C-alpha positions in Angstrom: 0.0 0.0 0.0 1.0 3.7 0.0 1.2 6.1 2.9 2.9 9.2 4.2 6.5 9.0 5.4 8.5 11.8 7.0 12.1 11.9 6.0 13.3 15.3 7.4 11.8 18.6 8.5 9.6 19.8 5.6 10.0 16.5 3.8 6.9 14.3 3.8 6.6 11.8 0.9 3.8 9.6 -0.3 5.4 6.3 -1.0 5.0 2.5 -0.9 5.1 1.1 2.7 4.5 -2.4 4.1 0.9 -3.6 4.1 -0.5 -3.9 7.7 -1.4 -7.4 9.0 -3.0 -8.8 12.1 0.1 -9.4 14.3 -1.6 -10.1 17.6 -5.0 -11.7 18.4 -6.2 -8.2 19.7 -5.4 -6.4 16.4 -7.7 -5.3 13.6 -6.9 -4.0 10.2 -9.1 -1.2 8.8 -9.4 0.4 5.3 -9.1 4.1 5.8 -12.2 6.0 4.8 -10.7 9.4 5.5 -7.7 10.6 7.5 -5.9 14.0 8.0 -3.0 16.0 9.1 -2.9 17.1 12.8 -1.4 20.3 14.2 0.8 18.1 16.4 2.3 16.6 13.2 3.7 20.0 12.5 6.1 19.8 15.4 8.5 17.3 13.6 7.6 18.8 10.2 9.0 22.2 11.5 12.0 20.6 13.1 10.8 21.2 16.7 10.9 17.4 17.4 13.6 14.9 16.3 12.6 12.7 13.4 15.3 10.1 13.4 14.9 7.5 10.6 12.2 8.0 8.0 8.9 6.8 9.5 5.1 6.8 8.8 2.9 9.5 10.0 -0.7 10.1 11.1 -2.9 9.2 14.1 -6.4 10.2 13.2 -8.7 7.8 11.3 -12.1 6.4 10.6 -12.6 3.4 8.3 -14.0 0.0 7.5 -13.0 -3.2 9.3 -11.1 -5.5 6.9 -9.8 -8.2 9.3 -9.8 -8.9 13.0 -7.7 -11.0 15.3 -9.1 -14.1 17.1 -9.6 -12.2 20.4 -11.6 -9.4 18.8 -15.2 -10.5 19.2 -17.2 -7.3 19.1 -16.2 -6.2 15.5 -16.7 -7.8 12.1 -15.5 -7.1 8.6 -17.3 -4.3 6.8 -18.3 -2.3 9.9 -17.6 1.5 10.0 -15.4 2.3 13.0 -14.1 5.4 14.8 -11.0 5.0 17.0 -8.5 7.1 19.0 -4.9 8.2 18.6 -4.2 6.2 21.8 -5.3 2.6 21.8 -6.7 1.0 24.9 -8.0 -2.3 26.1 -10.8 -0.4 27.9 -10.7 -2.9 30.7 -7.6 -2.1 32.8 -7.8 0.0 36.0 -6.7 3.2 34.2 -9.3 2.7 31.5 -12.0 2.0 34.1 -11.1 5.2 35.8 -11.7 7.0 32.5 -8.1 7.5 31.4 -7.9 5.2 28.4 -5.1 7.3 27.0 -3.0 6.0 29.9 -4.1 2.4 29.4 -1.6 -0.1 30.8 -1.5 -1.6 27.2 -1.6 1.7 25.4 0.0 2.2 22.0 0.0 5.6 20.2 -1.1 5.4 16.6 1.4 6.7 14.1 0.7 5.1 10.7 -2.8 6.5 9.8 -2.0 8.7 6.8 -2.2 5.6 4.7 -4.6 3.4 2.8 -4.8 0.7 5.5 -4.0 0.7 9.2 -3.4 -1.9 11.9 -5.2 -1.0 15.1 -3.8 -2.6 18.3 -6.2 -3.2 21.2 -9.0 -3.1 18.6 -11.8 -4.3 20.8 -11.3 -1.6 23.4 -10.2 1.1 21.0 -12.7 1.0 18.1 -16.4 2.0 18.3 -18.6 0.8 15.4 -21.5 2.8 14.2 -24.9 1.0 13.7 -24.6 1.4 10.0 -22.3 3.1 7.5 -22.8 6.8 8.0 -23.5 9.2 5.2 -20.2 10.3 3.6 -21.0 13.9 4.6 -20.6 12.9 8.2 -17.2 11.3 7.9 -15.3 14.5 8.4 -17.1 15.1 11.7 -16.5 11.6 12.9 -12.8 11.9 11.9 -12.6 15.0 14.1 -14.0 13.0 16.9 -11.1 10.6 16.7 -8.7 13.3 18.0 -9.3 17.1 17.8 -13.0 17.1 18.9 -12.2 14.5 21.6 -9.2 16.6 22.7 -11.1 19.8 22.7 -13.8 18.1 24.8 -11.1 16.9 27.2 -9.7 20.4 27.5 -13.2 21.7 28.5 -13.8 18.8 30.8 -10.3 19.2 32.5 -11.0 22.9 32.9 -14.3 22.1 34.5 -16.5 24.1 32.3 -19.9 24.4 33.9 -23.3 25.8 32.9 -23.4 29.6 33.1 -19.6 29.9 33.4 -17.0 31.9 31.5 -14.5 30.0 29.4 -11.4 31.2 27.6 -9.9 29.2 24.7 -6.2 29.8 24.0 -5.4 28.6 20.5 -7.4 28.9 17.3 -6.3 25.6 15.6 -8.6 22.7 15.2 -8.3 21.6 18.8 -9.0 25.2 20.1 -12.0 25.5 17.7 -13.3 22.2 18.9 -12.8 23.4 22.4 -15.2 26.2 21.7 -17.8 23.6 20.6 -17.2 21.6 23.8 -17.5 24.7 26.1 -20.8 25.6 24.4 -22.1 22.0 24.7 -21.1 22.1 28.4 -23.2 25.2 29.0 -20.6 28.0 29.2 -22.5 31.3 29.0 -19.5 33.3 27.8 -16.8 31.8 25.6 -13.8 34.0 24.8 -11.7 32.7 21.9 -8.2 34.1 21.5 -7.4 34.4 17.8 -5.6 36.7 15.4 -6.9 35.1 12.2 -10.2 36.3 10.7 -11.3 33.0 9.1 -10.7 31.2 12.4 -12.5 33.9 14.3 -15.5 33.5 12.1 -15.6 29.7 12.7 -15.1 30.2 16.4 -18.1 32.5 16.4 -20.1 29.9 14.4 -19.2 27.3 17.0 -20.3 29.5 19.9 -17.7 32.0 20.9 -19.2 35.2 22.3 -16.0 37.3 22.3 -12.8 37.4 20.4 -9.5 38.5 21.9 -6.7 39.2 19.3 -4.0 40.2 21.8 -1.4 37.7 23.1 0.9 37.4 26.1 0.4 40.0 28.9 -1.8 42.1 26.7 -4.0 39.2 26.1 -4.3 38.4 29.8 -5.1 42.1 30.5 -7.8 42.0 27.9 -9.3 38.8 29.5 -9.3 40.6 32.8 -11.1 43.6 31.4 -13.8 41.3 30.0 -14.2 39.5 33.3 -14.4 42.4 35.7 -10.8 42.2 36.6 -11.0 38.7 38.0 -10.3 36.2 35.2 -12.1 33.3 33.7 -13.7 30.3 35.4 -12.2 27.9 32.9 -9.3 28.2 30.5 -8.6 25.7 27.7 -4.9 25.7 26.6 -4.8 24.2 23.2 -1.3 25.2 21.8 1.6 23.7 23.9 4.0 26.7 23.9 5.4 28.4 26.9 3.5 31.6 26.0 0.2 29.8 25.7 0.6 28.1 29.0 1.5 31.3 30.8 -1.4 33.1 29.1 -3.8 30.4 30.2 -2.6 30.3 33.8 -2.8 34.1 34.2 -6.2 34.3 32.5 -7.9 32.0 35.1 -9.4 33.5 38.2 -8.4 32.3 41.7 -10.2 29.0 42.1 -10.5 28.6 38.3 -9.2 25.8 36.3 -6.9 25.3 33.3 -7.2 22.3 31.0 -4.0 21.9 29.0 -4.0 19.7 25.9 -1.4 21.2 23.7 1.7 18.9 23.7 4.1 21.0 25.8 7.3 22.3 24.2 9.7 24.2 26.5 6.9 24.8 29.0 8.1 25.4 32.6 5.7 26.1 35.4 6.6 28.1 38.5 5.5 26.0 41.4 5.3 29.0 43.9 3.3 31.1 41.4 0.9 28.2 40.8 0.6 27.5 44.6 -0.5 31.1 45.4 -2.8 31.5 42.4 -5.3 28.9 43.6 -5.6 27.9 39.9 -6.2 24.2 39.2 -4.3 22.5 36.4 -5.0 19.3 34.6 -4.3 17.9 31.2 -2.4 15.4 29.2 -3.2 13.2 26.2 -7.0 13.2 25.8 -8.9 10.1 26.9 -10.8 10.2 23.7 -12.2 6.7 24.1 -14.1 7.9 27.2 -16.0 10.3 25.1 -16.4 8.4 21.8 -19.9 7.0 22.2 -21.3 10.4 23.2 -19.4 12.5 20.6 -20.3 10.0 17.8 -23.9 10.4 18.7 -23.7 14.2 18.7 -22.2 14.1 15.2 -24.7 11.6 13.8 -27.6 13.5 15.2 -26.2 16.8 13.8 -26.0 18.4 17.3 -22.4 19.3 16.5 -20.4 19.6 13.3 -16.7 19.6 14.2 -15.9 18.5 10.6 -16.0 22.2 9.7 -12.5 22.5 11.0 -11.4 20.8 7.8 -11.0 23.7 5.3 -8.8 21.9 2.8 -9.5 18.5 1.3 -6.9 16.7 -0.8 -6.3 13.2 -2.2 -4.1 11.2 0.2 -1.4 11.2 -2.5 -1.1 15.0 -2.0 -0.4 14.7 1.7 2.8 16.7 1.4 0.8 19.7 0.2 -1.6 19.2 3.2 1.4 19.6 5.6 2.7 22.6 3.7 -0.7 24.4 3.7 -1.1 24.0 7.4 2.5 25.0 8.1 1.9 28.2 6.1 -1.4 28.7 7.8 -3.3 28.5 4.5 -5.4 25.8 6.2 -6.7 25.1 9.6 -6.8 21.3 9.0 -6.3 19.1 6.0 -8.6 16.2 5.2 -7.1 13.4 3.2 -9.1 11.0 1.0 -7.5 7.7 0.0 
């Protein structure tokens, strides 16, 4: 088959790779329906993470079951399935506590920008729809496999409550999905921090009530102006940079909460400052599997449409252009069709 392989910063190629096979009884192989490029894929693409030897890319996927291992009893060939970037058996103690992204048998997906994908821990990871969804819903279900699930986790970790004020730091796909999540959780005021007009427009469509274009200390000051000098109840940090984390922590009120889901890069937190702020902090890789049944239902019933974050659609063979467009901010998120 063919799939995306990263060779060096800025060098993603669509080339022949090994066909996936069932290697363990708990595996499944799926045929990819649609996949995409993630903002976190840009870290190695930009040289901010080491690449090492050339290797496949991609961790977001929906598709059709092709083959299952002998231990996979809940899935059958032909079913349409949605999974997560972190596989899980969904039975270990961490999974039962709701943190499937810290499953004792977790594997991170990394080969999904391809025509076929092997899914470890398939029975615990994959959720099948009752029937094959209309193709117009595939993009929304694909978003659920990562960015929508991650945005939901950001809002959940930040303890967004009905009637509350939430701030979303980051206007990428995760941040925009965080706006959806905050609205669904009942936030009365949702302040999106964004400098890009097209993303501001989508944030408004998703439920943002205010837009703040300033960053850093100026951005924090603007948040305080909008919240009577106190700060927000909940802040969703959806970037992963030191500036974004600082901005998030300082934008929260005493007793407020920050949910951080941006993969941290050069982020350092001052323990004394955090101690005296009374701000709660929780984050990490999103336990997407915890939310999958609910989020799939919200997409299938048209309650939410996170697929709108995909503003560029390309054939999978043009995956390199998908990376380039996102790197140059010509696209929020690239959908890839095998």
